[in-house]
Biopython code that builds the backbone (N, CA, C, O; Angstrom):
import numpy as np
from Bio.PDB.StructureBuilder import StructureBuilder

atoms = [
    (1, "MET", "N", (0.816, -1.186, 0.000)),
    (1, "MET", "CA", (0.000, 0.000, 0.000)),
    (1, "MET", "C", (0.865, 1.258, 0.000)),
    (1, "MET", "O", (0.545, 2.234, -0.678)),
    (2, "LYS", "N", (1.974, 1.235, 0.769)),
    (2, "LYS", "CA", (2.849, 2.394, 0.819)),
    (2, "LYS", "C", (3.408, 2.717, -0.562)),
    (2, "LYS", "O", (3.543, 3.888, -0.918)),
    (3, "LYS", "N", (3.734, 1.681, -1.346)),
    (3, "LYS", "CA", (4.279, 1.906, -2.685)),
    (3, "LYS", "C", (3.279, 2.650, -3.559)),
    (3, "LYS", "O", (3.652, 3.564, -4.294)),
    (4, "ILE", "N", (2.019, 2.263, -3.481)),
    (4, "ILE", "CA", (0.980, 2.908, -4.295)),
    (4, "ILE", "C", (0.792, 4.351, -3.854)),
    (4, "ILE", "O", (0.755, 5.259, -4.685)),
    (5, "MET", "N", (0.675, 4.563, -2.551)),
    (5, "MET", "CA", (0.471, 5.912, -2.043)),
    (5, "MET", "C", (1.695, 6.796, -2.298)),
    (5, "MET", "O", (1.560, 8.001, -2.511)),
    (6, "TYR", "N", (2.885, 6.195, -2.277)),
    (6, "TYR", "CA", (4.108, 6.930, -2.570)),
    (6, "TYR", "C", (4.043, 7.509, -3.979)),
    (6, "TYR", "O", (4.350, 8.682, -4.194)),
    (7, "LYS", "N", (3.643, 6.681, -4.931)),
    (7, "LYS", "CA", (3.565, 7.118, -6.330)),
    (7, "LYS", "C", (2.493, 8.184, -6.541)),
    (7, "LYS", "O", (2.661, 9.064, -7.385)),
    (8, "GLU", "N", (1.406, 8.118, -5.795)),
    (8, "GLU", "CA", (0.279, 9.030, -5.995)),
    (8, "GLU", "C", (0.375, 10.319, -5.187)),
    (8, "GLU", "O", (-0.421, 11.233, -5.400)),
    (9, "SER", "N", (1.325, 10.413, -4.269)),
    (9, "SER", "CA", (1.484, 11.632, -3.466)),
    (9, "SER", "C", (1.864, 12.798, -4.365)),
    (9, "SER", "O", (2.640, 12.642, -5.307)),
    (10, "THR", "N", (1.313, 13.962, -4.067)),
    (10, "THR", "CA", (1.605, 15.127, -4.898)),
    (10, "THR", "C", (2.836, 15.890, -4.432)),
    (10, "THR", "O", (3.311, 16.782, -5.135)),
    (11, "SER", "N", (3.359, 15.553, -3.260)),
    (11, "SER", "CA", (4.608, 16.204, -2.849)),
    (11, "SER", "C", (5.552, 15.169, -2.237)),
    (11, "SER", "O", (5.136, 14.227, -1.564)),
    (12, "HIS", "N", (6.825, 15.385, -2.500)),
    (12, "HIS", "CA", (7.905, 14.562, -1.968)),
    (12, "HIS", "C", (9.004, 15.507, -1.495)),
    (12, "HIS", "O", (9.381, 16.438, -2.207)),
    (13, "THR", "N", (9.508, 15.268, -0.309)),
    (13, "THR", "CA", (10.631, 16.025, 0.221)),
    (13, "THR", "C", (11.775, 15.056, 0.389)),
    (13, "THR", "O", (11.679, 14.116, 1.178)),
    (14, "GLU", "N", (12.854, 15.265, -0.336)),
    (14, "GLU", "CA", (13.999, 14.358, -0.344)),
    (14, "GLU", "C", (13.583, 12.942, -0.697)),
    (14, "GLU", "O", (14.204, 11.991, -0.222)),
    (15, "GLY", "N", (12.577, 12.774, -1.498)),
    (15, "GLY", "CA", (12.119, 11.443, -1.873)),
    (15, "GLY", "C", (11.160, 10.818, -0.881)),
    (15, "GLY", "O", (10.729, 9.682, -1.079)),
    (16, "VAL", "N", (10.813, 11.532, 0.184)),
    (16, "VAL", "CA", (9.857, 11.038, 1.182)),
    (16, "VAL", "C", (8.492, 11.614, 0.832)),
    (16, "VAL", "O", (8.314, 12.830, 0.773)),
    (17, "ALA", "N", (7.546, 10.737, 0.605)),
    (17, "ALA", "CA", (6.214, 11.152, 0.156)),
    (17, "ALA", "C", (5.382, 11.739, 1.277)),
    (17, "ALA", "O", (5.558, 11.406, 2.449)),
    (18, "SER", "N", (4.469, 12.625, 0.891)),
    (18, "SER", "CA", (3.530, 13.195, 1.856)),
    (18, "SER", "C", (2.368, 12.242, 2.115)),
    (18, "SER", "O", (1.668, 12.380, 3.119)),
    (19, "PHE", "N", (2.157, 11.285, 1.228)),
    (19, "PHE", "CA", (1.041, 10.332, 1.294)),
    (19, "PHE", "C", (-0.305, 11.039, 1.279)),
    (19, "PHE", "O", (-1.256, 10.623, 1.941)),
    (20, "GLU", "N", (-0.360, 12.130, 0.499)),
    (20, "GLU", "CA", (-1.616, 12.842, 0.328)),
    (20, "GLU", "C", (-1.663, 13.466, -1.059)),
    (20, "GLU", "O", (-0.633, 13.697, -1.693)),
    (21, "TYR", "N", (-2.863, 13.729, -1.506)),
    (21, "TYR", "CA", (-3.063, 14.438, -2.756)),
    (21, "TYR", "C", (-3.518, 15.843, -2.416)),
    (21, "TYR", "O", (-4.554, 16.038, -1.781)),
    (22, "ASN", "N", (-2.734, 16.818, -2.844)),
    (22, "ASN", "CA", (-3.067, 18.210, -2.584)),
    (22, "ASN", "C", (-2.818, 18.995, -3.871)),
    (22, "ASN", "O", (-1.666, 19.145, -4.276)),
    (23, "PRO", "N", (-3.858, 19.494, -4.518)),
    (23, "PRO", "CA", (-3.689, 20.222, -5.784)),
    (23, "PRO", "C", (-2.726, 21.401, -5.692)),
    (23, "PRO", "O", (-2.092, 21.753, -6.686)),
    (24, "ARG", "N", (-2.606, 22.019, -4.512)),
    (24, "ARG", "CA", (-1.662, 23.129, -4.343)),
    (24, "ARG", "C", (-0.228, 22.677, -4.581)),
    (24, "ARG", "O", (0.598, 23.447, -5.070)),
    (25, "ASP", "N", (0.064, 21.436, -4.237)),
    (25, "ASP", "CA", (1.419, 20.913, -4.443)),
    (25, "ASP", "C", (1.779, 20.881, -5.917)),
    (25, "ASP", "O", (2.946, 21.033, -6.280)),
    (26, "LEU", "N", (0.793, 20.685, -6.756)),
    (26, "LEU", "CA", (1.043, 20.624, -8.190)),
    (26, "LEU", "C", (1.366, 21.999, -8.758)),
    (26, "LEU", "O", (2.035, 22.103, -9.786)),
    (27, "LEU", "N", (0.898, 23.054, -8.098)),
    (27, "LEU", "CA", (1.146, 24.414, -8.567)),
    (27, "LEU", "C", (2.496, 24.951, -8.115)),
    (27, "LEU", "O", (3.132, 25.724, -8.830)),
    (28, "SER", "N", (2.929, 24.547, -6.943)),
    (28, "SER", "CA", (4.185, 25.060, -6.397)),
    (28, "SER", "C", (5.097, 23.904, -6.030)),
    (28, "SER", "O", (4.769, 23.109, -5.149)),
    (29, "THR", "N", (6.229, 23.805, -6.691)),
    (29, "THR", "CA", (7.149, 22.703, -6.423)),
    (29, "THR", "C", (8.339, 23.121, -5.579)),
    (29, "THR", "O", (9.155, 22.276, -5.212)),
    (30, "LYS", "N", (8.459, 24.421, -5.259)),
    (30, "LYS", "CA", (9.593, 24.902, -4.466)),
    (30, "LYS", "C", (9.162, 25.151, -3.031)),
    (30, "LYS", "O", (8.056, 25.621, -2.763)),
    (31, "GLN", "N", (10.078, 24.818, -2.104)),
    (31, "GLN", "CA", (9.833, 25.101, -0.698)),
    (31, "GLN", "C", (10.776, 26.194, -0.244)),
    (31, "GLN", "O", (11.853, 26.367, -0.815)),
    (32, "SER", "N", (10.387, 26.921, 0.760)),
    (32, "SER", "CA", (11.279, 27.937, 1.297)),
    (32, "SER", "C", (12.383, 27.280, 2.116)),
    (32, "SER", "O", (12.251, 26.139, 2.557)),
    (33, "LEU", "N", (13.463, 28.011, 2.309)),
    (33, "LEU", "CA", (14.594, 27.505, 3.072)),
    (33, "LEU", "C", (14.180, 27.115, 4.483)),
    (33, "LEU", "O", (14.701, 26.141, 5.025)),
    (34, "LEU", "N", (13.277, 27.834, 5.075)),
    (34, "LEU", "CA", (12.823, 27.558, 6.431)),
    (34, "LEU", "C", (12.330, 26.124, 6.569)),
    (34, "LEU", "O", (12.633, 25.456, 7.557)),
    (35, "PHE", "N", (11.573, 25.649, 5.587)),
    (35, "PHE", "CA", (11.010, 24.312, 5.673)),
    (35, "PHE", "C", (12.017, 23.229, 5.315)),
    (35, "PHE", "O", (11.741, 22.050, 5.541)),
    (36, "GLN", "N", (13.162, 23.580, 4.771)),
    (36, "GLN", "CA", (14.158, 22.599, 4.381)),
    (36, "GLN", "C", (15.219, 22.377, 5.454)),
    (36, "GLN", "O", (16.058, 21.488, 5.306)),
    (37, "LEU", "N", (15.203, 23.158, 6.525)),
    (37, "LEU", "CA", (16.229, 23.029, 7.556)),
    (37, "LEU", "C", (16.177, 21.675, 8.246)),
    (37, "LEU", "O", (17.225, 21.101, 8.543)),
    (38, "SER", "N", (15.014, 21.164, 8.502)),
    (38, "SER", "CA", (14.857, 19.842, 9.086)),
    (38, "SER", "C", (14.305, 18.932, 7.997)),
    (38, "SER", "O", (13.131, 19.018, 7.638)),
    (39, "THR", "N", (15.160, 18.065, 7.478)),
    (39, "THR", "CA", (14.759, 17.247, 6.348)),
    (39, "THR", "C", (14.391, 15.841, 6.789)),
    (39, "THR", "O", (14.956, 15.328, 7.755)),
    (40, "PRO", "N", (13.455, 15.212, 6.096)),
    (40, "PRO", "CA", (13.002, 13.883, 6.502)),
    (40, "PRO", "C", (14.107, 12.831, 6.485)),
    (40, "PRO", "O", (14.153, 11.979, 7.373)),
    (41, "LEU", "N", (14.991, 12.871, 5.503)),
    (41, "LEU", "CA", (16.029, 11.839, 5.440)),
    (41, "LEU", "C", (17.072, 12.024, 6.529)),
    (41, "LEU", "O", (17.625, 11.038, 7.015)),
    (42, "SER", "N", (17.358, 13.255, 6.924)),
    (42, "SER", "CA", (18.293, 13.445, 8.032)),
    (42, "SER", "C", (17.654, 12.978, 9.341)),
    (42, "SER", "O", (18.339, 12.454, 10.220)),
    (43, "GLU", "N", (16.349, 13.170, 9.462)),
    (43, "GLU", "CA", (15.644, 12.665, 10.646)),
    (43, "GLU", "C", (15.653, 11.135, 10.668)),
    (43, "GLU", "O", (15.830, 10.530, 11.726)),
    (44, "LEU", "N", (15.461, 10.512, 9.505)),
    (44, "LEU", "CA", (15.516, 9.049, 9.421)),
    (44, "LEU", "C", (16.899, 8.559, 9.817)),
    (44, "LEU", "O", (17.030, 7.608, 10.587)),
    (45, "ARG", "N", (17.908, 9.194, 9.300)),
    (45, "ARG", "CA", (19.294, 8.825, 9.607)),
    (45, "ARG", "C", (19.557, 8.861, 11.110)),
    (45, "ARG", "O", (20.073, 7.902, 11.683)),
    (46, "GLU", "N", (19.198, 9.975, 11.741)),
    (46, "GLU", "CA", (19.440, 10.116, 13.175)),
    (46, "GLU", "C", (18.634, 9.103, 13.988)),
    (46, "GLU", "O", (19.127, 8.564, 14.979)),
    (47, "ASP", "N", (17.409, 8.848, 13.570)),
    (47, "ASP", "CA", (16.568, 7.881, 14.274)),
    (47, "ASP", "C", (17.149, 6.468, 14.161)),
    (47, "ASP", "O", (17.156, 5.723, 15.141)),
    (48, "LEU", "N", (17.633, 6.097, 12.980)),
    (48, "LEU", "CA", (18.241, 4.776, 12.802)),
    (48, "LEU", "C", (19.485, 4.635, 13.672)),
    (48, "LEU", "O", (19.679, 3.603, 14.314)),
    (49, "LEU", "N", (20.323, 5.656, 13.697)),
    (49, "LEU", "CA", (21.540, 5.600, 14.516)),
    (49, "LEU", "C", (21.213, 5.473, 15.998)),
    (49, "LEU", "O", (21.900, 4.766, 16.736)),
    (50, "ARG", "N", (20.171, 6.155, 16.421)),
    (50, "ARG", "CA", (19.771, 6.121, 17.835)),
    (50, "ARG", "C", (19.103, 4.782, 18.190)),
    (50, "ARG", "O", (19.457, 4.155, 19.189)),
    (51, "GLN", "N", (18.153, 4.359, 17.383)),
    (51, "GLN", "CA", (17.364, 3.176, 17.709)),
    (51, "GLN", "C", (18.132, 1.862, 17.523)),
    (51, "GLN", "O", (17.879, 0.894, 18.239)),
    (52, "TYR", "N", (19.059, 1.821, 16.576)),
    (52, "TYR", "CA", (19.748, 0.565, 16.270)),
    (52, "TYR", "C", (21.214, 0.580, 16.694)),
    (52, "TYR", "O", (22.019, -0.202, 16.188)),
    (53, "LYS", "N", (21.552, 1.454, 17.606)),
    (53, "LYS", "CA", (22.912, 1.596, 18.117)),
    (53, "LYS", "C", (23.480, 0.235, 18.554)),
    (53, "LYS", "O", (22.918, -0.441, 19.416)),
    (54, "GLY", "N", (24.608, -0.149, 17.936)),
    (54, "GLY", "CA", (25.282, -1.385, 18.300)),
    (54, "GLY", "C", (24.653, -2.660, 17.755)),
    (54, "GLY", "O", (25.142, -3.751, 18.047)),
    (55, "ARG", "N", (23.589, -2.554, 16.975)),
    (55, "ARG", "CA", (22.891, -3.745, 16.469)),
    (55, "ARG", "C", (23.330, -4.101, 15.059)),
    (55, "ARG", "O", (23.811, -3.255, 14.306)),
    (56, "THR", "N", (23.154, -5.377, 14.717)),
    (56, "THR", "CA", (23.391, -5.879, 13.368)),
    (56, "THR", "C", (22.126, -6.572, 12.912)),
    (56, "THR", "O", (21.605, -7.442, 13.609)),
    (57, "LEU", "N", (21.624, -6.191, 11.734)),
    (57, "LEU", "CA", (20.432, -6.829, 11.188)),
    (57, "LEU", "C", (20.361, -6.592, 9.689)),
    (57, "LEU", "O", (21.052, -5.733, 9.142)),
    (58, "GLY", "N", (19.506, -7.376, 9.036)),
    (58, "GLY", "CA", (19.335, -7.275, 7.598)),
    (58, "GLY", "C", (18.505, -6.058, 7.218)),
    (58, "GLY", "O", (17.733, -5.537, 8.023)),
    (59, "LEU", "N", (18.677, -5.615, 5.981)),
    (59, "LEU", "CA", (17.949, -4.447, 5.499)),
    (59, "LEU", "C", (16.439, -4.651, 5.543)),
    (59, "LEU", "O", (15.715, -3.784, 6.032)),
    (60, "ILE", "N", (15.959, -5.776, 5.045)),
    (60, "ILE", "CA", (14.510, -5.998, 4.987)),
    (60, "ILE", "C", (13.906, -6.085, 6.397)),
    (60, "ILE", "O", (12.887, -5.443, 6.653)),
    (61, "PRO", "N", (14.502, -6.861, 7.325)),
    (61, "PRO", "CA", (13.958, -6.841, 8.694)),
    (61, "PRO", "C", (13.996, -5.448, 9.325)),
    (61, "PRO", "O", (13.075, -5.069, 10.048)),
    (62, "LEU", "N", (15.054, -4.690, 9.055)),
    (62, "LEU", "CA", (15.142, -3.323, 9.558)),
    (62, "LEU", "C", (13.983, -2.490, 9.018)),
    (62, "LEU", "O", (13.296, -1.805, 9.775)),
    (63, "TYR", "N", (13.774, -2.555, 7.712)),
    (63, "TYR", "CA", (12.696, -1.791, 7.084)),
    (63, "TYR", "C", (11.335, -2.207, 7.642)),
    (63, "TYR", "O", (10.518, -1.354, 7.988)),
    (64, "GLU", "N", (11.094, -3.504, 7.728)),
    (64, "GLU", "CA", (9.794, -3.985, 8.200)),
    (64, "GLU", "C", (9.518, -3.577, 9.643)),
    (64, "GLU", "O", (8.374, -3.300, 10.004)),
    (65, "GLU", "N", (10.548, -3.539, 10.457)),
    (65, "GLU", "CA", (10.384, -3.163, 11.866)),
    (65, "GLU", "C", (10.264, -1.646, 12.038)),
    (65, "GLU", "O", (9.405, -1.174, 12.783)),
    (66, "HIS", "N", (11.100, -0.899, 11.368)),
    (66, "HIS", "CA", (11.204, 0.535, 11.611)),
    (66, "HIS", "C", (10.171, 1.365, 10.852)),
    (66, "HIS", "O", (9.797, 2.441, 11.319)),
    (67, "SER", "N", (9.706, 0.902, 9.711)),
    (67, "SER", "CA", (8.851, 1.736, 8.861)),
    (67, "SER", "C", (7.395, 1.813, 9.305)),
    (67, "SER", "O", (6.616, 2.594, 8.757)),
    (68, "ILE", "N", (7.029, 1.011, 10.288)),
    (68, "ILE", "CA", (5.640, 1.018, 10.761)),
    (68, "ILE", "C", (5.294, 2.407, 11.298)),
    (68, "ILE", "O", (6.016, 2.962, 12.126)),
    (69, "ASP", "N", (4.184, 2.957, 10.815)),
    (69, "ASP", "CA", (3.698, 4.278, 11.215)),
    (69, "ASP", "C", (4.656, 5.414, 10.869)),
    (69, "ASP", "O", (4.616, 6.478, 11.486)),
    (70, "ARG", "N", (5.517, 5.181, 9.878)),
    (70, "ARG", "CA", (6.419, 6.225, 9.405)),
    (70, "ARG", "C", (6.223, 6.393, 7.903)),
    (70, "ARG", "O", (5.810, 5.444, 7.236)),
    (71, "PRO", "N", (6.502, 7.559, 7.357)),
    (71, "PRO", "CA", (6.216, 7.830, 5.944)),
    (71, "PRO", "C", (7.281, 7.337, 4.970)),
    (71, "PRO", "O", (7.266, 7.731, 3.803)),
    (72, "PHE", "N", (8.193, 6.496, 5.409)),
    (72, "PHE", "CA", (9.317, 6.104, 4.571)),
    (72, "PHE", "C", (9.057, 4.792, 3.830)),
    (72, "PHE", "O", (8.448, 3.864, 4.362)),
    (73, "VAL", "N", (9.536, 4.745, 2.589)),
    (73, "VAL", "CA", (9.475, 3.525, 1.788)),
    (73, "VAL", "C", (10.877, 2.926, 1.738)),
    (73, "VAL", "O", (11.846, 3.561, 2.154)),
    (74, "LEU", "N", (10.981, 1.701, 1.228)),
    (74, "LEU", "CA", (12.265, 0.997, 1.198)),
    (74, "LEU", "C", (13.346, 1.821, 0.508)),
    (74, "LEU", "O", (14.494, 1.822, 0.953)),
    (75, "LYS", "N", (13.005, 2.513, -0.555)),
    (75, "LYS", "CA", (13.981, 3.341, -1.275)),
    (75, "LYS", "C", (14.587, 4.401, -0.355)),
    (75, "LYS", "O", (15.783, 4.679, -0.445)),
    (76, "ASN", "N", (13.790, 4.990, 0.517)),
    (76, "ASN", "CA", (14.316, 5.991, 1.454)),
    (76, "ASN", "C", (15.364, 5.381, 2.381)),
    (76, "ASN", "O", (16.402, 5.989, 2.639)),
    (77, "TYR", "N", (15.087, 4.177, 2.880)),
    (77, "TYR", "CA", (16.042, 3.496, 3.752)),
    (77, "TYR", "C", (17.327, 3.192, 2.997)),
    (77, "TYR", "O", (18.423, 3.415, 3.511)),
    (78, "LYS", "N", (17.191, 2.685, 1.782)),
    (78, "LYS", "CA", (18.382, 2.373, 0.978)),
    (78, "LYS", "C", (19.206, 3.627, 0.719)),
    (78, "LYS", "O", (20.433, 3.585, 0.808)),
    (79, "ASP", "N", (18.555, 4.736, 0.402)),
    (79, "ASP", "CA", (19.272, 5.982, 0.141)),
    (79, "ASP", "C", (20.062, 6.433, 1.369)),
    (79, "ASP", "O", (21.231, 6.802, 1.258)),
    (80, "VAL", "N", (19.426, 6.404, 2.527)),
    (80, "VAL", "CA", (20.086, 6.836, 3.763)),
    (80, "VAL", "C", (21.216, 5.877, 4.133)),
    (80, "VAL", "O", (22.312, 6.316, 4.480)),
    (81, "LEU", "N", (20.960, 4.596, 4.063)),
    (81, "LEU", "CA", (21.984, 3.618, 4.435)),
    (81, "LEU", "C", (23.163, 3.643, 3.467)),
    (81, "LEU", "O", (24.307, 3.460, 3.882)),
    (82, "LYS", "N", (22.899, 3.866, 2.198)),
    (82, "LYS", "CA", (23.969, 3.965, 1.207)),
    (82, "LYS", "C", (24.899, 5.129, 1.553)),
    (82, "LYS", "O", (26.120, 4.979, 1.516)),
    (83, "ILE", "N", (24.337, 6.265, 1.883)),
    (83, "ILE", "CA", (25.138, 7.433, 2.255)),
    (83, "ILE", "C", (25.917, 7.157, 3.537)),
    (83, "ILE", "O", (27.103, 7.473, 3.632)),
    (84, "MET", "N", (25.244, 6.565, 4.521)),
    (84, "MET", "CA", (25.903, 6.265, 5.792)),
    (84, "MET", "C", (27.063, 5.286, 5.587)),
    (84, "MET", "O", (28.101, 5.409, 6.237)),
    (85, "PHE", "N", (26.886, 4.319, 4.688)),
    (85, "PHE", "CA", (27.956, 3.368, 4.400)),
    (85, "PHE", "C", (29.125, 4.062, 3.714)),
    (85, "PHE", "O", (30.283, 3.859, 4.079)),
    (86, "GLU", "N", (28.809, 4.881, 2.717)),
    (86, "GLU", "CA", (29.865, 5.584, 1.981)),
    (86, "GLU", "C", (30.632, 6.550, 2.869)),
    (86, "GLU", "O", (31.808, 6.815, 2.618)),
    (87, "GLU", "N", (29.986, 7.083, 3.907)),
    (87, "GLU", "CA", (30.652, 7.973, 4.860)),
    (87, "GLU", "C", (31.389, 7.207, 5.953)),
    (87, "GLU", "O", (32.062, 7.815, 6.786)),
    (88, "GLY", "N", (31.271, 5.880, 5.960)),
    (88, "GLY", "CA", (31.962, 5.058, 6.951)),
    (88, "GLY", "C", (31.281, 5.011, 8.304)),
    (88, "GLY", "O", (31.900, 4.618, 9.293)),
    (89, "ILE", "N", (30.020, 5.402, 8.366)),
    (89, "ILE", "CA", (29.294, 5.431, 9.639)),
    (89, "ILE", "C", (28.797, 4.042, 10.019)),
    (89, "ILE", "O", (28.847, 3.667, 11.191)),
    (90, "ILE", "N", (28.318, 3.276, 9.043)),
    (90, "ILE", "CA", (27.838, 1.914, 9.278)),
    (90, "ILE", "C", (28.680, 0.938, 8.471)),
    (90, "ILE", "O", (29.389, 1.328, 7.544)),
    (91, "GLN", "N", (28.592, -0.328, 8.835)),
    (91, "GLN", "CA", (29.201, -1.406, 8.070)),
    (91, "GLN", "C", (28.082, -2.153, 7.363)),
    (91, "GLN", "O", (26.972, -2.248, 7.888)),
    (92, "ALA", "N", (28.357, -2.682, 6.184)),
    (92, "ALA", "CA", (27.352, -3.435, 5.446)),
    (92, "ALA", "C", (28.030, -4.523, 4.630)),
    (92, "ALA", "O", (29.046, -4.294, 3.972)),
    (93, "LEU", "N", (27.446, -5.709, 4.688)),
    (93, "LEU", "CA", (27.938, -6.850, 3.917)),
    (93, "LEU", "C", (26.763, -7.592, 3.307)),
    (93, "LEU", "O", (25.692, -7.694, 3.906)),
    (94, "GLY", "N", (26.981, -8.109, 2.100)),
    (94, "GLY", "CA", (25.970, -8.932, 1.446)),
    (94, "GLY", "C", (26.068, -10.356, 1.930)),
    (94, "GLY", "O", (26.970, -10.698, 2.694)),
    (95, "LYS", "N", (25.138, -11.196, 1.488)),
    (95, "LYS", "CA", (25.151, -12.595, 1.932)),
    (95, "LYS", "C", (26.384, -13.324, 1.404)),
    (95, "LYS", "O", (26.752, -14.372, 1.934)),
    (96, "ASP", "N", (27.022, -12.789, 0.375)),
    (96, "ASP", "CA", (28.250, -13.364, -0.163)),
    (96, "ASP", "C", (29.489, -12.827, 0.539)),
    (96, "ASP", "O", (30.611, -13.168, 0.165)),
    (97, "GLY", "N", (29.296, -11.990, 1.554)),
    (97, "GLY", "CA", (30.399, -11.420, 2.316)),
    (97, "GLY", "C", (31.032, -10.212, 1.664)),
    (97, "GLY", "O", (32.045, -9.708, 2.148)),
    (98, "LYS", "N", (30.453, -9.738, 0.572)),
    (98, "LYS", "CA", (31.013, -8.585, -0.135)),
    (98, "LYS", "C", (30.334, -7.294, 0.314)),
    (98, "LYS", "O", (29.176, -7.284, 0.731)),
    (99, "ARG", "N", (31.087, -6.222, 0.216)),
    (99, "ARG", "CA", (30.555, -4.896, 0.536)),
    (99, "ARG", "C", (29.649, -4.427, -0.598)),
    (99, "ARG", "O", (29.763, -4.922, -1.719)),
    (100, "PRO", "N", (28.753, -3.483, -0.326)),
    (100, "PRO", "CA", (27.885, -2.966, -1.392)),
    (100, "PRO", "C", (28.711, -2.287, -2.484)),
    (100, "PRO", "O", (29.753, -1.690, -2.211)),
    (101, "ARG", "N", (28.232, -2.387, -3.711)),
    (101, "ARG", "CA", (28.876, -1.665, -4.804)),
    (101, "ARG", "C", (28.606, -0.183, -4.621)),
    (101, "ARG", "O", (27.574, 0.206, -4.074)),
    (102, "LYS", "N", (29.523, 0.632, -5.073)),
    (102, "LYS", "CA", (29.361, 2.081, -4.951)),
    (102, "LYS", "C", (28.074, 2.524, -5.628)),
    (102, "LYS", "O", (27.813, 2.176, -6.779)),
    (103, "GLY", "N", (27.271, 3.297, -4.902)),
    (103, "GLY", "CA", (26.028, 3.820, -5.445)),
    (103, "GLY", "C", (24.846, 2.879, -5.362)),
    (103, "GLY", "O", (23.781, 3.179, -5.902)),
    (104, "SER", "N", (25.013, 1.730, -4.688)),
    (104, "SER", "CA", (23.882, 0.806, -4.569)),
    (104, "SER", "C", (23.804, 0.249, -3.155)),
    (104, "SER", "O", (24.754, 0.336, -2.376)),
    (105, "PHE", "N", (22.649, -0.325, -2.847)),
    (105, "PHE", "CA", (22.446, -0.952, -1.542)),
    (105, "PHE", "C", (21.375, -2.014, -1.727)),
    (105, "PHE", "O", (20.184, -1.704, -1.768)),
    (106, "ALA", "N", (21.802, -3.273, -1.840)),
    (106, "ALA", "CA", (20.899, -4.384, -2.159)),
    (106, "ALA", "C", (20.042, -4.795, -0.959)),
    (106, "ALA", "O", (20.382, -4.542, 0.197)),
    (107, "ASP", "N", (18.921, -5.436, -1.281)),
    (107, "ASP", "CA", (17.980, -5.900, -0.249)),
    (107, "ASP", "C", (18.615, -6.902, 0.723)),
    (107, "ASP", "O", (18.202, -6.986, 1.879)),
    (108, "HIS", "N", (19.606, -7.654, 0.264)),
    (108, "HIS", "CA", (20.169, -8.724, 1.108)),
    (108, "HIS", "C", (21.318, -8.255, 2.014)),
    (108, "HIS", "O", (21.987, -9.083, 2.632)),
    (109, "MET", "N", (21.549, -6.952, 2.099)),
    (109, "MET", "CA", (22.641, -6.432, 2.919)),
    (109, "MET", "C", (22.346, -6.611, 4.410)),
    (109, "MET", "O", (21.204, -6.505, 4.856)),
    (110, "THR", "N", (23.398, -6.881, 5.150)),
    (110, "THR", "CA", (23.343, -6.919, 6.602)),
    (110, "THR", "C", (24.082, -5.686, 7.108)),
    (110, "THR", "O", (25.215, -5.423, 6.704)),
    (111, "ILE", "N", (23.445, -4.946, 7.977)),
    (111, "ILE", "CA", (23.959, -3.657, 8.434)),
    (111, "ILE", "C", (24.372, -3.758, 9.890)),
    (111, "ILE", "O", (23.668, -4.346, 10.711)),
    (112, "THR", "N", (25.527, -3.175, 10.200)),
    (112, "THR", "CA", (25.981, -3.064, 11.578)),
    (112, "THR", "C", (26.090, -1.585, 11.915)),
    (112, "THR", "O", (26.824, -0.838, 11.266)),
    (113, "PHE", "N", (25.350, -1.174, 12.938)),
    (113, "PHE", "CA", (25.351, 0.210, 13.385)),
    (113, "PHE", "C", (26.415, 0.390, 14.466)),
    (113, "PHE", "O", (26.692, -0.542, 15.221)),
    (114, "PRO", "N", (27.015, 1.587, 14.546)),
    (114, "PRO", "CA", (28.037, 1.812, 15.570)),
    (114, "PRO", "C", (27.446, 1.843, 16.970)),
    (114, "PRO", "O", (26.255, 2.088, 17.159)),
    (115, "LYS", "N", (28.310, 1.588, 17.946)),
    (115, "LYS", "CA", (27.885, 1.604, 19.356)),
    (115, "LYS", "C", (27.815, 2.995, 19.886)),
    (115, "LYS", "O", (27.474, 3.194, 21.052)),
]
sb = StructureBuilder()
sb.init_structure("model")
sb.init_model(0)
sb.init_chain("A")
sb.init_seg("    ")
for serial, (resi, resn, name, xyz) in enumerate(atoms, 1):
    if name == "N":
        sb.init_residue(resn, " ", resi, " ")
    sb.init_atom(name, np.array(xyz, "f"), 0.0, 1.0, " ", f" {name:<3s}", serial, name[0])
structure = sb.get_structure()
């Protein structure tokens, strides 16, 4: 259901859907700087670091557990985790023991958050 509502939302901030249809959003696609200071993906990042501190788990179980009652879709999690991995904040390995390829983050990744 989230995937369908994500596609039909009339506004997205950093790729995070509003999960609503608002005709005003179609007329104005720019936001003021004031509303961009606190961004949804930075909030997701901080929440993941806080909630999963010191834990290791797979991407899909993480998404299924954390996304309940939150406006984020799997793509949002992958985007945030990819950046966190590239910055050296988290560790990630695939089921084959390999690190993610640059610019990607597969569903089968296992993530280790710092303590």
